[in-house]
Each structure stands twice: as C-alpha cells, then as structure tokens.
PLY file of the C-alpha trace (Angstrom):
ply
format ascii 1.0
element vertex 89
property float x
property float y
property float z
element edge 88
property int vertex1
property int vertex2
end_header
31.29 95.15 32.76
29.90 92.42 35.11
31.64 89.07 35.20
30.64 86.05 36.92
30.96 82.16 36.80
28.03 79.81 35.79
27.33 76.65 37.32
28.35 74.89 40.46
32.05 74.76 41.44
33.36 71.07 41.12
37.17 70.39 40.78
36.61 67.00 38.99
34.99 68.46 35.93
35.89 71.07 33.20
36.23 74.50 34.01
32.88 76.35 34.41
31.94 78.87 32.01
32.41 82.46 32.53
29.57 85.13 31.72
30.75 88.44 30.81
28.16 91.12 30.41
29.50 94.41 28.59
27.72 97.78 29.01
27.68 98.46 25.23
26.64 96.12 22.14
29.53 97.78 20.11
32.07 96.42 22.82
30.66 92.80 22.18
30.76 93.30 18.56
34.48 94.30 18.72
35.51 91.22 20.61
33.40 88.89 18.55
34.98 90.31 15.41
38.37 89.80 16.77
38.16 86.10 17.81
39.95 85.04 14.66
43.17 86.07 16.42
42.75 83.23 18.83
44.13 81.07 16.24
47.36 82.36 16.34
47.45 83.00 20.00
49.66 81.04 22.58
48.73 77.37 23.16
47.14 78.08 26.58
44.57 80.36 24.82
43.69 77.72 21.97
41.19 76.22 24.24
39.21 79.33 24.77
35.64 79.22 23.45
33.44 82.35 23.11
29.88 82.34 21.96
26.95 84.52 22.10
24.66 83.91 25.04
21.32 82.88 23.50
18.24 81.15 24.67
17.09 77.87 23.30
14.63 79.51 21.00
17.32 81.92 19.69
19.64 78.79 19.05
16.88 77.20 17.17
16.01 80.26 15.04
19.66 80.54 14.26
20.03 76.92 13.15
17.08 77.45 10.85
18.33 80.65 9.40
21.99 79.12 8.88
20.11 75.84 7.13
18.14 78.38 4.91
21.34 80.41 4.03
23.09 77.10 3.03
20.24 75.99 0.96
20.07 79.24 -1.05
23.89 79.22 -1.54
23.69 75.76 -2.93
20.58 76.65 -5.06
22.55 79.72 -6.49
24.31 78.42 -9.77
25.59 81.79 -10.83
28.26 82.16 -7.96
27.62 85.89 -7.90
25.64 85.76 -4.58
26.57 84.67 -1.11
24.03 84.34 1.73
25.13 85.02 5.34
23.22 85.04 8.67
23.91 87.85 11.16
22.63 88.04 14.59
21.21 91.42 15.14
19.78 93.03 18.30
0 1
1 2
2 3
3 4
4 5
5 6
6 7
7 8
8 9
9 10
10 11
11 12
12 13
13 14
14 15
15 16
16 17
17 18
18 19
19 20
20 21
21 22
22 23
23 24
24 25
25 26
26 27
27 28
28 29
29 30
30 31
31 32
32 33
33 34
34 35
35 36
36 37
37 38
38 39
39 40
40 41
41 42
42 43
43 44
44 45
45 46
46 47
47 48
48 49
49 50
50 51
51 52
52 53
53 54
54 55
55 56
56 57
57 58
58 59
59 60
60 61
61 62
62 63
63 64
64 65
65 66
66 67
67 68
68 69
69 70
70 71
71 72
72 73
73 74
74 75
75 76
76 77
77 78
78 79
79 80
80 81
81 82
82 83
83 84
84 85
85 86
86 87
87 88
C-alpha cells in the first residue's frame, strides 16, 4: 500500500485529497463494497468521500454508460430487467 497527499498544502482551503494505492484489486473492491457503512458511522467520518481514480476519458465513458443504462431501464416496460454499470479492469 502506498499513501500520499495530492495537491499543494494550503491551510486556508479544504483538506487535500489523499491517494491510496493498494497492492491488490480485490482489496480495493472490498473497500468500495463496504462504503455503505459510512452512512452509519460517527459524525466525524460522515464527510469522508471515497471514489475511483479515473482519467477524464474514463469519467466521460462512465457517464455515457450510466446514461445508456438509465435509458435502457426507462425503456423497459416489463419491470423484469435492471441495468447496471460496473467498472472493470
């Protein structure tokens, strides 16, 4: 695991993002799948935000896939099918 701060240190602004690089993709998946537990955490942890580290191209592709999944879900009148976007590597 490798941990480091992003951006420049400036006391007048919001806290800097913290980048955490994990050795195994399975470790990352375990963390990302457990994030729902932050909803019931102590107040000091409620402001924690965790997200995937994606390039601009990856973010745009993800937005397009989410929009397509929403369109397919709204077009499906049977109610039997759900569409979901997963980020694989």
